[in-house]
C-alpha positions as CSV (number, residue, x, y, z in Angstrom):
1,M,5.5,-15.7,-1.5
2,S,2.1,-16.5,-2.7
3,R,-0.5,-13.7,-2.6
4,V,-3.8,-14.1,-1.0
5,V,-6.5,-11.3,-1.4
6,L,-9.5,-11.0,0.9
7,V,-12.6,-9.1,-0.3
8,T,-15.4,-8.1,2.1
9,G,-19.1,-7.7,1.2
10,V,-19.3,-10.3,-1.5
11,A,-23.0,-10.9,-1.0
12,D,-23.5,-7.7,-3.1
13,G,-23.6,-8.5,-6.8
14,A,-21.2,-5.8,-7.9
15,V,-18.6,-6.8,-5.2
16,A,-18.9,-10.5,-6.1
17,R,-18.2,-9.6,-9.7
18,T,-15.1,-7.5,-8.6
19,A,-13.8,-10.4,-6.5
20,R,-14.2,-12.8,-9.5
21,L,-12.4,-10.3,-11.7
22,I,-9.5,-10.1,-9.3
23,A,-9.3,-13.9,-9.2
24,E,-9.6,-14.4,-13.0
25,R,-6.7,-12.0,-13.7
26,G,-4.8,-12.7,-10.6
27,A,-2.0,-14.6,-12.3
28,E,-0.8,-11.4,-14.0
29,S,0.3,-10.0,-10.6
30,G,1.1,-13.2,-8.6
31,I,-2.4,-13.5,-6.9
32,E,-2.9,-17.2,-6.2
33,K,-6.1,-17.1,-4.2
34,V,-9.1,-14.7,-3.6
35,V,-11.2,-15.2,-0.5
36,G,-14.6,-13.5,-0.2
37,V,-16.5,-12.9,3.1
38,D,-20.0,-11.9,4.0
39,T,-22.7,-12.8,6.4
40,T,-24.9,-14.3,3.7
41,L,-24.4,-16.6,0.7
42,P,-23.8,-14.6,-2.5
43,S,-26.5,-15.0,-5.1
44,H,-24.0,-14.3,-7.9
45,E,-21.4,-16.7,-9.3
46,L,-18.0,-16.3,-7.6
47,G,-16.0,-18.5,-9.9
48,S,-12.7,-19.6,-8.2
49,V,-13.2,-17.2,-5.3
50,K,-13.3,-19.1,-2.0
51,F,-16.3,-18.0,0.1
52,I,-16.3,-17.9,3.8
53,R,-19.4,-16.9,5.8
54,A,-18.1,-14.5,8.4
55,D,-19.5,-11.4,10.1
56,I,-16.9,-8.5,9.8
57,R,-18.4,-7.0,13.0
58,T,-16.9,-9.8,15.1
59,P,-13.3,-10.8,15.9
60,V,-13.8,-13.9,13.7
61,I,-12.5,-11.8,10.8
62,G,-9.1,-11.9,12.4
63,K,-9.1,-15.6,12.4
64,V,-9.9,-15.7,8.7
65,L,-7.0,-13.4,7.9
66,A,-4.6,-15.6,9.9
67,V,-5.8,-19.0,8.7
68,E,-5.8,-17.9,5.0
69,D,-2.5,-16.1,5.3
70,V,-4.1,-13.0,3.7
71,D,-1.6,-10.3,2.5
72,T,-4.1,-7.9,0.8
73,V,-7.5,-6.9,2.2
74,V,-10.0,-5.2,-0.2
75,H,-12.7,-3.7,2.1
76,L,-15.8,-3.1,0.0
77,G,-18.4,-3.8,2.7
78,V,-19.3,-0.1,3.2
79,A,-22.8,0.5,1.8
80,P,-25.2,3.4,1.5
81,S,-27.9,3.6,4.1
82,S,-31.3,2.1,3.5
83,S,-34.5,2.3,5.5
84,R,-34.8,-1.5,4.9
85,L,-31.4,-2.2,6.5
86,K,-31.3,-0.7,10.0
87,S,-27.9,-2.3,10.7
88,T,-26.2,-0.5,7.8
89,K,-24.2,1.9,10.0
90,E,-23.2,-0.9,12.3
91,L,-21.9,-2.8,9.3
92,N,-20.1,0.3,7.9
93,V,-18.4,1.6,11.0
94,I,-18.2,-1.2,13.5
95,G,-17.4,-3.7,10.7
96,T,-14.6,-1.4,9.4
97,M,-13.2,-1.1,13.0
98,Q,-13.1,-4.9,13.4
99,V,-11.5,-5.4,10.0
100,L,-8.9,-2.8,10.7
101,A,-8.2,-4.3,14.2
102,A,-7.7,-7.7,12.5
103,C,-5.3,-6.0,10.0
104,Q,-3.4,-4.4,12.8
105,R,-2.6,-7.8,14.4
106,S,-1.9,-9.6,11.1
107,E,1.7,-10.5,10.5
108,T,1.2,-11.3,6.8
109,L,-0.7,-8.1,5.7
110,R,1.0,-5.8,3.3
111,K,-1.8,-3.9,1.5
112,F,-5.2,-2.5,2.4
113,V,-7.6,-1.1,-0.2
114,L,-10.8,0.8,1.0
115,G,-13.7,1.2,-1.4
116,S,-14.9,4.6,-0.1
117,S,-17.2,7.3,-1.7
118,T,-17.2,10.9,-2.8
119,A,-19.9,11.3,-0.2
120,V,-17.0,12.0,2.2
121,Y,-17.0,15.5,0.7
122,G,-20.7,16.0,1.9
123,T,-23.1,18.4,0.1
124,S,-23.3,22.1,0.9
125,P,-24.1,25.4,-0.8
126,R,-20.5,26.4,0.3
127,D,-18.9,23.5,-1.7
128,P,-16.3,24.3,-4.3
129,A,-17.2,23.8,-8.0
130,V,-14.8,20.8,-8.1
131,W,-13.5,18.7,-5.3
132,S,-9.9,17.5,-5.2
133,E,-8.6,14.8,-2.8
134,S,-7.3,17.4,-0.4
135,G,-10.7,19.0,0.2
136,T,-12.6,18.8,3.5
137,A,-16.3,18.6,3.8
138,R,-18.1,21.9,4.5
139,G,-21.5,20.4,5.4
140,G,-23.9,17.5,4.9
141,V,-21.8,14.8,6.8
142,R,-23.5,14.9,10.2
143,S,-25.6,11.8,9.6
144,G,-26.2,8.9,7.3
145,Y,-23.9,7.4,4.7
146,P,-21.6,10.6,4.4
147,K,-21.0,10.5,8.1
148,D,-20.1,6.8,7.8
149,T,-17.6,7.4,5.0
150,V,-15.9,10.2,7.0
151,E,-15.6,7.9,10.1
152,V,-14.4,4.9,8.0
153,E,-11.8,7.0,6.3
154,G,-10.6,8.4,9.6
155,Y,-10.1,4.9,11.1
156,T,-8.3,3.9,7.9
157,R,-5.9,6.8,8.1
158,G,-5.3,6.0,11.8
159,F,-4.5,2.4,10.9
160,A,-2.0,3.7,8.2
161,R,-0.2,5.7,10.9
162,R,0.0,2.8,13.2
163,R,1.2,0.3,10.4
164,P,3.4,2.3,8.1
165,D,4.6,-1.0,6.7
166,V,1.2,-1.6,5.1
167,L,0.4,0.0,1.7
168,V,-3.0,1.9,2.0
169,T,-5.2,2.9,-1.0
170,I,-8.5,4.8,-0.6
171,L,-10.7,4.9,-3.6
172,R,-13.4,7.6,-3.4
173,M,-16.1,6.5,-5.9
174,S,-18.7,8.6,-7.4
175,Q,-22.3,7.4,-7.8
176,I,-22.2,4.0,-9.5
177,L,-25.1,3.4,-11.9
178,S,-25.9,0.0,-13.4
179,P,-29.1,-1.6,-14.4
180,R,-29.0,-4.0,-11.5
181,S,-27.9,-1.5,-8.9
182,S,-30.0,-1.2,-5.7
183,A,-28.2,2.0,-4.6
184,P,-30.6,4.9,-3.4
185,L,-29.8,7.0,-6.5
186,A,-30.5,4.3,-9.0
187,A,-33.8,3.5,-7.1
188,Y,-34.6,7.3,-7.4
189,F,-34.1,7.3,-11.2
190,R,-36.3,4.2,-11.5
191,G,-39.3,6.0,-10.0
192,P,-42.1,7.1,-12.3
193,V,-41.5,10.7,-11.5
194,L,-38.3,12.5,-10.2
195,P,-38.8,14.8,-7.1
196,S,-36.5,17.8,-7.5
197,V,-35.8,21.1,-5.6
198,L,-37.4,24.3,-6.9
199,G,-34.7,26.6,-8.2
200,F,-31.9,24.0,-8.3
201,D,-30.5,21.9,-11.1
202,P,-27.5,20.1,-9.6
203,R,-24.4,18.9,-11.4
204,L,-24.0,15.1,-11.1
205,Q,-21.2,12.7,-11.9
206,F,-21.6,9.0,-12.5
207,L,-19.3,6.0,-12.5
208,H,-19.6,2.9,-14.7
209,L,-19.5,-0.4,-12.8
210,A,-16.9,-1.7,-15.2
211,D,-14.5,1.2,-14.4
212,A,-15.2,0.8,-10.7
213,M,-14.4,-2.9,-10.8
214,E,-11.2,-2.3,-12.8
215,V,-9.8,0.4,-10.6
216,V,-10.3,-1.9,-7.5
217,R,-8.7,-4.8,-9.4
218,Q,-5.7,-2.6,-10.2
219,A,-5.4,-1.3,-6.6
220,A,-5.4,-5.0,-5.3
221,S,-3.1,-6.2,-8.0
222,H,-0.5,-3.4,-8.0
223,D,1.0,-0.9,-5.6
224,R,-1.0,2.3,-5.8
225,P,-0.8,4.1,-2.4
226,G,-2.8,7.2,-1.7
227,T,-6.4,8.6,-2.0
228,F,-8.0,8.9,-5.4
229,N,-11.3,10.3,-6.7
230,V,-12.9,7.9,-9.2
231,A,-15.6,9.2,-11.5
232,G,-16.6,9.4,-15.2
233,D,-15.4,12.4,-17.0
234,G,-17.9,15.3,-17.5
235,V,-21.1,16.2,-15.6
236,M,-24.8,16.1,-16.2
237,L,-27.6,18.3,-14.9
238,L,-30.5,16.6,-13.1
239,S,-32.8,18.2,-15.7
240,Q,-30.8,16.4,-18.5
241,C,-31.1,13.1,-16.6
242,A,-34.9,13.5,-16.5
243,R,-35.1,14.3,-20.2
244,L,-33.1,11.3,-21.2
245,L,-35.3,9.0,-19.0
246,G,-38.4,10.7,-20.4
247,K,-39.7,11.3,-16.9
248,P,-41.2,14.4,-15.4
249,A,-39.4,16.2,-12.6
250,V,-41.6,17.4,-9.7
251,P,-40.2,20.7,-8.2
252,L,-40.6,20.9,-4.4
253,P,-40.0,24.1,-2.4
254,P,-36.7,24.1,-0.4
255,V,-38.7,24.8,2.8
256,G,-39.4,21.5,4.5
257,L,-37.7,19.8,1.7
258,G,-36.6,16.7,3.7
259,S,-40.1,15.6,4.8
260,A,-41.7,16.7,1.4
261,F,-39.1,14.7,-0.5
262,A,-39.8,11.6,1.6
263,R,-43.6,11.9,1.2
264,V,-43.5,12.3,-2.6
265,A,-40.9,9.4,-2.9
266,R,-43.3,7.1,-0.9
267,L,-46.2,8.1,-3.1
268,V,-44.3,7.0,-6.2
269,G,-42.8,3.9,-4.7
270,T,-39.2,4.9,-4.1
271,E,-37.2,6.0,-1.1
272,T,-34.9,8.8,-0.2
273,S,-32.5,9.8,2.5
274,P,-31.3,13.2,3.7
275,D,-27.9,12.7,2.0
276,L,-29.6,11.9,-1.3
277,H,-31.9,15.0,-1.3
278,R,-29.0,17.2,-0.4
279,L,-27.1,15.7,-3.4
280,L,-30.1,16.4,-5.6
281,T,-30.1,20.0,-4.4
282,Y,-26.4,21.0,-4.4
283,G,-24.8,18.2,-6.6
284,R,-21.2,17.1,-6.3
285,V,-18.3,17.1,-8.8
286,V,-14.7,15.8,-8.2
287,D,-11.4,16.1,-10.0
288,T,-10.0,12.8,-11.3
289,A,-6.5,14.1,-12.4
290,A,-4.8,12.1,-9.7
291,L,-6.5,8.9,-10.8
292,R,-5.1,9.4,-14.3
293,D,-1.7,10.9,-13.6
294,I,-0.7,9.2,-10.4
295,F,-2.8,6.0,-10.1
296,G,-2.4,5.5,-13.8
297,Y,-6.0,4.7,-14.9
298,E,-7.9,6.4,-17.7
299,V,-11.7,6.1,-17.0
300,R,-13.3,4.4,-20.1
301,H,-16.9,5.6,-19.6
302,S,-17.8,9.2,-19.3
303,T,-20.6,10.4,-16.9
304,R,-23.0,10.8,-19.9
305,Q,-22.1,7.4,-21.4
306,T,-22.7,5.7,-18.0
307,F,-26.0,7.4,-17.6
308,S,-27.1,6.8,-21.1
309,S,-26.4,3.1,-20.6
310,F,-28.4,3.1,-17.5
311,A,-31.3,4.9,-19.1
312,G,-31.2,2.6,-22.1
313,A,-31.7,-0.4,-19.8
314,L,-34.7,1.3,-18.3
315,R,-36.1,2.4,-21.7
316,P,-35.4,-0.3,-24.3
317,G,-34.7,1.1,-27.7
318,L,-33.4,4.5,-26.2
319,L,-29.8,3.9,-27.3
320,H,-30.8,2.7,-30.7
321,A,-32.8,5.9,-31.1
322,G,-29.5,7.8,-31.2
323,V,-29.4,9.2,-27.7
324,R,-25.9,9.1,-26.2
């Protein structure tokens, strides 16, 4: 039987590149066709990926699955919140519900891959030093993107119970940093100064885009059921990030942090969200042993290597100066 993979969210450049990678190496695992869907035309080259303009928030996604005989869905259309995109939550939650409803009715589906986030663990002063996949959020998931990820994963687990014949993989990815990323944390690091929290120096993890793409490709191409943390090895302190970027950190008092953070960010031309300033207060570190030992993938770029590459793109000559 021919294999057909559907990828959601391909208007995003990173998702478009991931769909193209799955298509380019599809012959290795019997994938004959990759279909990409989104509400707008991708600005990035899709190669042999077939693009269909479709809104995942509507039942039309079910028709796409049926017409294309899709057997694998890779749902990457869950994005961090942005003040410029008021419909983000609707896309994340309502879109996921519609996709899963279509998958529930599909007679050809055998695999579902969800691109989730370590934001599902939230951010709280009561957090463990390192999160494993069995951990449950202790705070910081009542709003914004973290709340979306918790809801999306909940719907996905419900689907897995209703359709035990479908293999389900959940990939909880850490902060992806790449020179072209438009994610809130990347925008924060691009600012001329870095607002920080007085008395806190959070531990952060980063994920290289190449690693994120390859993990998704392997999940789509091979059977890797389960939930997996995906992050670069090691951690970096926010103060180390600021030094590598050569930018001053602006310590703000914890009292009234949210509004103060937002005001400073607007003054320097960036934007923040409550989940971002919580991350920059308490940090978040996850264990990736399951990714290595069960999934079978060894991350190629460490947290420091990923950030150094990002910083080098912002500061030409940085890498050549010997900073790693």
